[in-house]
C-alpha positions in Angstrom: -0.2 -0.1 0.1 1.0 3.5 -0.6 1.9 6.2 1.7 -1.1 8.7 -0.5 -3.5 5.1 0.1 -2.9 4.2 3.6 -3.2 8.3 4.7 -7.0 8.2 2.6 -8.0 5.0 4.2 -6.6 6.2 7.9 -9.5 9.8 7.1 -12.3 7.5 6.1 -11.8 5.0 9.3 -11.0 8.7 11.5 -14.2 10.3 9.5 -16.9 7.0 10.4 -15.2 7.1 13.8 -16.4 10.6 14.6 -12.5 12.5 15.6 -12.7 15.5 14.5 -9.4 16.6 12.7 -9.4 13.0 10.7 -7.2 14.8 8.3 -4.7 16.5 10.6 -5.0 13.1 12.8 -4.2 11.2 10.5 -1.0 13.2 9.0 0.8 13.4 12.2 0.5 9.9 12.9 1.2 9.4 9.5 4.7 11.3 9.7 5.3 9.9 13.5 5.5 6.5 12.1 7.6 7.5 9.4 9.6 10.5 10.9 8.7 12.6 8.2 7.4 16.1 8.2 4.5 16.3 6.3 5.5 17.4 3.1 7.1 13.8 2.7 3.6 12.1 3.0 2.7 13.8 -0.4 6.0 14.8 -2.4 6.5 10.5 -1.8 2.6 9.8 -2.2 3.0 7.3 -4.4 5.8 5.1 -2.7 5.0 1.6 -0.9 4.9 1.4 3.0 6.8 -1.7 4.7 5.4 -3.5 6.4 6.1 -3.0 10.2 5.1 1.0 9.5 1.9 0.2 7.9 0.9 -2.0 11.3 2.3 0.0 13.7 0.5 3.6 11.5 -2.8 0.7 11.4 -2.4 1.1 15.7 -2.0 4.2 16.7 -5.1 5.3 13.5 -7.4 2.2 16.2 -5.8 4.1 19.3 -6.8 7.3 18.2 -10.5 5.6 17.0 -11.1 5.4 20.4 -10.9 9.3 20.7 -7.1 8.9 22.8 -6.0 12.4 22.4 -3.0 12.6 19.6 -0.8 14.3 22.0 -0.4 11.5 24.1 -0.7 8.5 21.5 3.1 10.3 19.5 3.7 11.5 23.5 4.4 15.2 22.8 2.9 18.0 21.4 4.3 21.8 19.9 3.6 25.2 22.5 4.7 28.6 22.0 6.8 27.5 18.9 7.7 24.1 21.9 8.1 20.9 21.9 6.8 19.1 25.0 6.8 16.0 26.5 3.7 15.0 27.7 1.5 11.6 29.3 -1.8 10.9 31.0 -0.2 11.7 34.0 -0.8 16.1 32.5 -3.3 18.1 30.9 -2.2 18.1 26.8 -0.8 22.2 26.0 -4.0 24.6 24.0 -3.3 26.7 22.3 -4.6 29.3 24.3 -2.5 29.5 26.3 -0.3 30.4 25.3 -1.7 34.2 25.9 -0.3 33.4 29.4 3.0 32.8 28.3 2.8 36.1 26.4 0.7 38.2 29.1 3.7 37.3 31.9 6.3 37.8 29.3 4.9 41.6 28.8 4.6 42.4 32.4 8.4 40.7 32.5 9.6 43.0 29.9 10.0 46.0 31.5 11.5 44.4 34.6 13.8 42.3 33.3 16.9 45.0 33.8 17.1 44.7 37.6 16.1 40.0 37.5 17.3 39.8 41.1 14.2 42.0 42.2 12.2 39.5 40.4 10.9 36.4 41.4 7.5 34.2 38.5 6.3 31.3 40.0 3.9 28.8 37.6 1.6 27.3 39.9 -0.4 24.2 38.6 2.7 23.8 36.7 1.4 20.5 34.7 4.0 19.5 32.0 5.8 22.5 32.3 4.6 24.3 28.8 4.3 27.9 30.8 7.1 28.3 33.2 9.4 26.9 30.5 8.5 29.1 27.6 9.1 31.9 29.9 12.6 30.6 30.8 14.0 29.9 27.3 12.0 34.0 25.8 14.0 35.3 28.7 17.2 32.9 28.1 17.6 35.1 24.5 17.1 38.4 26.4 19.2 38.8 30.1 22.4 36.8 31.4 20.9 36.6 34.8 16.9 34.9 34.8 14.7 36.5 37.5 13.9 33.7 39.6 12.0 30.8 38.7 9.9 28.3 40.7 7.3 25.8 39.8 4.5 24.6 41.6 2.0 21.2 41.4 0.1 19.0 43.6 1.8 15.2 41.5 4.5 13.9 42.1 4.1 12.2 38.1 3.9 16.3 36.4 6.9 17.5 38.1 8.9 14.5 36.4 7.8 15.6 33.0 7.8 19.2 34.0 11.7 18.8 35.1 12.0 16.3 31.7 10.9 18.8 29.2 13.3 21.2 31.5 16.1 19.8 30.7 15.2 18.7 27.3 15.7 22.7 26.2 18.1 23.4 28.4 16.7 25.5 31.9 16.2 22.9 34.2 19.1 24.5 36.2 16.9 27.5 35.8 13.7 26.7 37.3 12.7 25.6 40.5 10.4 23.2 40.4 8.7 21.9 44.1 5.4 19.5 44.6 2.6 20.8 47.0 -0.6 22.1 47.1 -0.9 26.0 44.7 1.5 28.5 47.1 2.0 26.6 50.3 5.4 25.5 48.8 7.1 28.9 47.9 7.3 30.5 50.7 10.2 28.4 52.0 11.8 28.2 48.9 11.7 32.0 48.7 12.9 32.0 52.2 15.8 29.9 50.6 16.7 30.8 48.1 20.7 31.9 47.8 20.8 34.6 45.0 21.4 37.1 47.3 23.1 35.4 50.3 26.9 37.5 49.4 25.8 40.8 50.4 24.4 42.0 53.9 21.6 44.1 52.2 19.8 42.5 49.9 18.0 44.0 47.1 13.9 43.4 47.7 12.0 41.5 46.3 10.4 44.4 44.2 8.0 42.3 42.0 6.4 38.8 42.5 5.0 37.3 39.4 2.2 34.2 39.9 1.0 32.6 36.6 -2.0 29.8 37.2 -3.8 27.5 34.1 -5.4 25.7 36.8 -8.6 23.3 36.5 -11.3 25.8 35.4 -14.3 23.0 34.5 -17.2 22.8 36.3 -18.4 19.7 37.6 -21.3 19.4 35.5 -19.9 20.6 32.1 -19.9 18.2 29.7 -16.4 17.6 27.7 -15.2 15.7 24.4 -13.9 12.0 24.7 -10.8 12.7 23.8 -10.8 14.6 27.0 -13.2 13.5 29.6 -11.4 9.5 29.2 -8.4 10.6 28.8 -6.4 13.4 29.8 -6.6 14.2 34.0 -9.6 14.3 35.8 -7.3 16.8 38.5 -6.0 18.5 35.8 -9.8 19.5 34.1 -12.0 20.1 37.0 -12.9 22.3 39.8 -16.1 22.2 41.4 -19.3 23.8 41.3 -17.9 26.9 39.7 -15.1 25.3 38.1 -13.4 28.5 40.3 -12.6 25.8 43.5 -8.9 26.4 42.9 -8.6 29.9 41.9 -10.6 30.7 45.0 -8.1 28.4 46.9 -5.0 30.4 45.4 -6.6 33.9 46.4 -6.8 33.0 50.1 -3.5 31.6 50.1 -2.1 34.7 48.4 -4.1 37.1 50.6 -3.0 34.8 54.5 0.1 34.6 53.4 1.3 37.9 51.5 3.3 39.1 54.0 5.3 35.7 54.7 6.8 36.4 50.7 10.4 37.0 50.8 13.8 36.4 49.6 16.7 35.7 51.5 16.0 38.4 54.4 14.9 41.3 52.1 11.5 42.9 52.3 8.2 40.8 50.7 7.4 42.7 47.1 5.8 45.4 47.0 3.7 44.5 43.3 2.1 41.2 42.6 0.8 40.7 39.6 -1.5 37.4 38.8 -2.4 36.0 35.3 -5.2 33.5 35.1 -6.5 31.2 32.5 -10.2 31.1 32.8 -13.8 29.4 31.1 -15.2 32.3 29.1 -17.8 32.1 30.9 -16.4 32.8 34.2 -15.1 36.4 33.4 -17.9 37.5 36.0 -17.4 35.4 38.8 -13.9 35.2 38.5 -13.5 39.0 39.0 -17.0 39.2 41.6 -14.5 36.9 43.5 -11.1 38.3 43.2 -12.9 41.7 44.4 -13.9 39.9 47.4 -10.3 39.0 48.9 -8.7 41.6 47.1 -10.9 44.7 46.9 -8.3 47.1 45.6 -7.3 45.4 43.2 -7.2 45.8 39.3 -8.1 43.8 36.7 -7.9 43.6 33.5 -10.0 40.7 31.2 -7.7 39.7 28.0 -9.4 37.9 24.9 -7.6 35.1 23.4 -7.3 34.7 19.4 -10.7 33.4 19.0 -12.4 36.5 20.9 -13.0 35.4 24.2 -12.3 36.3 27.5 -8.9 34.0 28.1 -6.9 35.5 30.6 -7.9 37.6 34.0 -4.3 40.6 35.3 -5.1 41.4 38.2 -2.5 43.9 39.8 -2.6 43.5 44.4 -2.9 46.6 45.5 -4.2 47.0 49.0 -3.6 48.7 52.0 -3.1 45.8 54.3 0.0 45.3 53.3 1.1 49.0 53.1 3.8 48.0 55.8 5.8 46.6 53.0 5.9 49.2 50.8 
């Protein structure tokens, strides 16, 4: 059977099974089997497939027909121009999450001349795609990076994130911590050696928190490739989908004054960037104002024009002693 014939048969099988993107999926899986780019499939369409490759391709198509995500089948997913290893213990990176990286980088850029006074924390890092993308982009601009920390409650996710950080050459630049949301961050910020050499360490002027926490309501219907294969713990968040964001805000309010770096003052400014469901704009706005009444909040839209990132600047008189 030729490449063209194999591809056509696979596309028809995926269409019959009700897969949403049969052409793209078949192309990706055949490219993976042959270790060739998509263009090769069409420029060599008349070439015969080796029997071993054909059988492997058929097995992968069968898995996709059962709605197993392509990213899990091939073990990788592209995000922000980088390739990340993924498995069933982590959420598959989505294109809309790239806006979260862009938002953080836009805030970091004017502060990058003072990296020692800036800390960036990725809460619920999963595959590490967000913090690694930030680190890779900053590495091209700065000789010294800010403090970079990533947390996740899942040891399996931390393992995947560390593997990805190593493959992208930033494993020495990011501290990965296992724990719930901000819980493991406080002790880490207090014990970092970055400024131990100075008697009067520079204050931690800015803390930036990025988070793509679970935000699906528990009764929401999901596509079978998400419902049956991606980790529920990385998707669902209570009746309103904001369970973990509320816990994060509560942690931040209760522990703000404890954020220090090598004996310095606490942060003078905290920025949060949270990915949300477009239907949650009013609820997240109300929730933020309950915890931080004087905060400034801005909603950014994704490429499809839907509310996607909630940007928050914490400004509270409660913390005036730190300013």
